[in-house]
C-alpha positions, -999 to +999 in steps of 0.1 A: +001+001+001+011+034-006+012+062+022-017+081+005-038+051+008-028+044+043-036+080+055-070+079+038-080+048+061-097+052+095-079+042+128-101+011+130-093+001+095-057+005+099-056-017+130-074-044+109-051-039+080-021-042+105-032-076+117-039-086+082-003-075+069+014-091+099-004-125+090+006-125+055+043-117+067+042-145+091+028-170+062+054-157+037+081-163+062+069-197+071+065-208+033+100-194+026+116-216+056+099-247+041+107-241+004+121-210-012+097-184-026+098-177-063+102-140-053+115-133-021+111-097-025+076-103-014+087-107+021+105-074+021+075-055+006+052-069+033+076-059+060+078-025+046+038-024+045+036-034+081+061-008+091+042+020+071+008+010+088+023+007+123+039+043+117+008+058+107-009+043+138+017+057+161+014+092+144-023+091+151-020+080+185+006+109+195-015+134+179-046+125+197-028+129+232 
């Protein structure tokens, strides 16, 4: 996801998206440990997506205080 898409989401949607992205990342890591993925760059992209969503949630929490 791009940052513009992430900023447009509500806080509740961001929390759901974070859980979903973490699940995807864990599945990718597990699958990669069993047998190598065709495109291991997906792991990096997924990790960055988790970080983007997490950063936006943290920014919103600090702004609300």
